[in-house]
KOLLO-260073 format. One record per residue (C-alpha): x, y, z. Coordinates in Angstrom, 3 decimals. Example, Ala and Ser with C-alpha at 12.3 -4.5 7.8 and 13.67 -1.06 7.14 Angstrom:
2
@px->12.300&py->-4.500&pz->7.800
@px->13.670&py->-1.060&pz->7.140
END
This chain:
172
@px->0.000&py->0.000&pz->0.000
@px->1.529&py->3.348&pz->-0.975
@px->1.629&py->6.390&pz->1.309
@px->-1.091&py->8.220&pz->-0.645
@px->-3.562&py->5.393&pz->-0.034
@px->-2.704&py->4.959&pz->3.655
@px->-5.465&py->6.060&pz->6.012
@px->-4.668&py->9.103&pz->8.123
@px->-3.747&py->7.901&pz->11.593
@px->-2.210&py->9.511&pz->14.613
@px->-3.259&py->12.694&pz->16.338
@px->-2.539&py->14.953&pz->13.333
@px->-4.613&py->12.785&pz->10.998
@px->-7.470&py->12.531&pz->13.492
@px->-7.352&py->16.293&pz->14.057
@px->-7.636&py->16.984&pz->10.345
@px->-10.441&py->14.434&pz->10.041
@px->-12.346&py->16.206&pz->12.817
@px->-11.704&py->19.573&pz->11.120
@px->-13.362&py->18.346&pz->7.916
@px->-16.355&py->17.068&pz->9.900
@px->-16.629&py->20.431&pz->11.699
@px->-16.613&py->22.300&pz->8.377
@px->-19.412&py->20.056&pz->7.088
@px->-21.341&py->20.624&pz->10.340
@px->-20.996&py->24.411&pz->10.037
@px->-22.272&py->24.290&pz->6.445
@px->-25.171&py->22.101&pz->7.579
@px->-25.996&py->24.457&pz->10.467
@px->-25.910&py->27.607&pz->8.282
@px->-28.103&py->25.888&pz->5.702
@px->-30.654&py->24.758&pz->8.291
@px->-30.660&py->28.137&pz->10.031
@px->-31.318&py->29.942&pz->6.732
@px->-34.157&py->27.546&pz->5.876
@px->-35.758&py->27.896&pz->9.307
@px->-35.557&py->31.671&pz->8.974
@px->-37.300&py->31.541&pz->5.590
@px->-39.991&py->29.197&pz->6.940
@px->-40.612&py->31.535&pz->9.877
@px->-40.739&py->34.782&pz->7.872
@px->-42.136&py->33.900&pz->4.424
@px->-45.201&py->32.091&pz->3.143
@px->-44.822&py->29.787&pz->0.147
@px->-44.320&py->32.015&pz->-2.925
@px->-43.531&py->35.196&pz->-0.960
@px->-40.437&py->37.054&pz->-2.067
@px->-38.369&py->40.150&pz->-1.375
@px->-36.629&py->41.927&pz->-4.228
@px->-32.979&py->42.527&pz->-3.348
@px->-31.618&py->43.690&pz->-6.725
@px->-32.804&py->43.779&pz->-10.312
@px->-31.594&py->40.179&pz->-10.730
@px->-31.917&py->38.610&pz->-7.265
@px->-34.797&py->37.873&pz->-4.880
@px->-35.145&py->36.103&pz->-1.575
@px->-38.105&py->33.732&pz->-2.016
@px->-39.757&py->30.819&pz->-0.266
@px->-39.974&py->27.865&pz->-2.603
@px->-40.445&py->24.139&pz->-1.983
@px->-38.649&py->21.603&pz->-4.150
@px->-39.730&py->17.960&pz->-3.828
@px->-37.255&py->16.991&pz->-6.560
@px->-33.490&py->17.143&pz->-6.872
@px->-31.158&py->19.855&pz->-8.085
@px->-32.894&py->22.524&pz->-10.133
@px->-36.295&py->20.820&pz->-9.554
@px->-35.299&py->17.627&pz->-11.393
@px->-38.131&py->15.077&pz->-10.857
@px->-40.121&py->17.609&pz->-8.807
@px->-43.418&py->16.284&pz->-10.169
@px->-42.562&py->12.568&pz->-9.996
@px->-45.215&py->11.669&pz->-7.420
@px->-43.341&py->11.282&pz->-4.125
@px->-41.056&py->8.283&pz->-4.611
@px->-38.156&py->10.649&pz->-5.359
@px->-38.156&py->11.822&pz->-1.715
@px->-36.960&py->8.401&pz->-0.588
@px->-34.616&py->7.913&pz->-3.519
@px->-32.805&py->11.206&pz->-2.894
@px->-32.772&py->10.614&pz->0.867
@px->-31.176&py->7.199&pz->0.320
@px->-28.634&py->8.616&pz->-2.094
@px->-27.780&py->11.363&pz->0.411
@px->-27.230&py->8.833&pz->3.212
@px->-25.006&py->6.611&pz->1.050
@px->-23.014&py->9.596&pz->-0.251
@px->-22.506&py->10.844&pz->3.313
@px->-21.140&py->7.460&pz->4.431
@px->-18.734&py->7.312&pz->1.475
@px->-17.591&py->10.884&pz->2.100
@px->-16.894&py->10.235&pz->5.807
@px->-14.786&py->7.239&pz->4.805
@px->-12.916&py->9.324&pz->2.194
@px->-12.340&py->12.144&pz->4.684
@px->-10.824&py->9.671&pz->7.105
@px->-8.616&py->8.014&pz->4.494
@px->-7.408&py->11.236&pz->2.877
@px->-7.610&py->13.839&pz->5.658
@px->-4.146&py->15.122&pz->4.691
@px->-5.409&py->16.266&pz->1.248
@px->-6.741&py->19.722&pz->2.103
@px->-8.473&py->20.781&pz->-1.117
@px->-9.965&py->17.336&pz->-1.698
@px->-11.319&py->17.185&pz->1.857
@px->-12.639&py->20.744&pz->1.773
@px->-14.552&py->19.819&pz->-1.389
@px->-15.992&py->16.696&pz->0.228
@px->-16.897&py->18.619&pz->3.399
@px->-18.857&py->21.144&pz->1.349
@px->-20.689&py->18.387&pz->-0.510
@px->-21.425&py->16.474&pz->2.685
@px->-22.681&py->19.495&pz->4.630
@px->-24.996&py->20.422&pz->1.767
@px->-26.183&py->16.865&pz->1.163
@px->-27.065&py->16.362&pz->4.822
@px->-28.906&py->19.701&pz->4.854
@px->-31.094&py->18.658&pz->1.938
@px->-31.655&py->15.137&pz->3.348
@px->-32.866&py->16.639&pz->6.627
@px->-35.297&py->18.847&pz->4.694
@px->-36.669&py->15.868&pz->2.784
@px->-37.132&py->13.890&pz->5.978
@px->-38.739&py->16.764&pz->7.906
@px->-40.876&py->18.385&pz->5.224
@px->-41.038&py->16.080&pz->2.212
@px->-39.353&py->18.804&pz->0.160
@px->-36.264&py->21.014&pz->0.200
@px->-36.689&py->24.659&pz->1.178
@px->-35.160&py->26.987&pz->-1.422
@px->-34.718&py->30.741&pz->-1.100
@px->-32.161&py->32.117&pz->-3.551
@px->-33.824&py->33.303&pz->-6.766
@px->-31.687&py->34.727&pz->-9.565
@px->-33.398&py->36.069&pz->-12.669
@px->-32.705&py->38.079&pz->-15.808
@px->-35.122&py->39.758&pz->-18.193
@px->-38.114&py->37.793&pz->-16.936
@px->-36.396&py->34.387&pz->-16.878
@px->-35.755&py->32.807&pz->-13.494
@px->-33.048&py->30.287&pz->-12.717
@px->-34.532&py->27.558&pz->-10.457
@px->-34.458&py->28.705&pz->-6.833
@px->-31.821&py->27.067&pz->-4.654
@px->-30.402&py->27.225&pz->-1.117
@px->-27.124&py->27.282&pz->0.803
@px->-26.869&py->23.480&pz->0.715
@px->-27.073&py->23.518&pz->-3.081
@px->-24.455&py->26.281&pz->-3.163
@px->-22.118&py->24.246&pz->-0.946
@px->-22.595&py->21.149&pz->-3.114
@px->-21.772&py->23.140&pz->-6.270
@px->-18.731&py->24.725&pz->-4.586
@px->-17.595&py->21.262&pz->-3.510
@px->-17.978&py->19.905&pz->-7.041
@px->-15.951&py->22.827&pz->-8.405
@px->-13.236&py->22.226&pz->-5.781
@px->-13.126&py->18.515&pz->-6.658
@px->-12.530&py->19.378&pz->-10.311
@px->-9.882&py->21.926&pz->-9.337
@px->-8.197&py->19.397&pz->-7.041
@px->-8.097&py->16.818&pz->-9.836
@px->-6.692&py->19.317&pz->-12.346
@px->-3.994&py->20.363&pz->-9.880
@px->-3.210&py->16.726&pz->-9.074
@px->-2.837&py->15.943&pz->-12.790
@px->-0.650&py->19.017&pz->-13.286
@px->1.651&py->17.820&pz->-10.472
@px->1.808&py->14.414&pz->-12.167
@px->0.385&py->12.518&pz->-9.180
@px->-1.399&py->9.220&pz->-9.658
@px->-5.013&py->8.776&pz->-8.430
END
């Protein structure tokens, strides 16, 4: 087994592992706090105009990203919840194994914090609470939330990490 594939052990490795879990927990907490605030202050469909291209809105999404499968009839709630649970387990394992890889683990922490936030919404409400509404000239991008933003940031960081790894000539 090469050094890159060796699980992080020892106090430094455990400390980094805990750091990545804390980052995911902070993302989860901010996401849940923002959703609870929206639920407490807005009715479904209410919005506040912030700029000429951005609103704060209360929207419910029973589907996946960008309302994919939103009108599928309910089974998607359990599918996406199951996927979120499996992804979280895999990410925790990856964070433990590779806690020394900062950019990689930051990316996974963002994805995990966002995924857990959306899973909790699906379990509690049967839908995900969205509140960020960008629009231009009468066309609206599907509303999204902080969890979705963290997942997208994590995906971008994963791509960046892979490009940097390839540039350094490291093997997977």
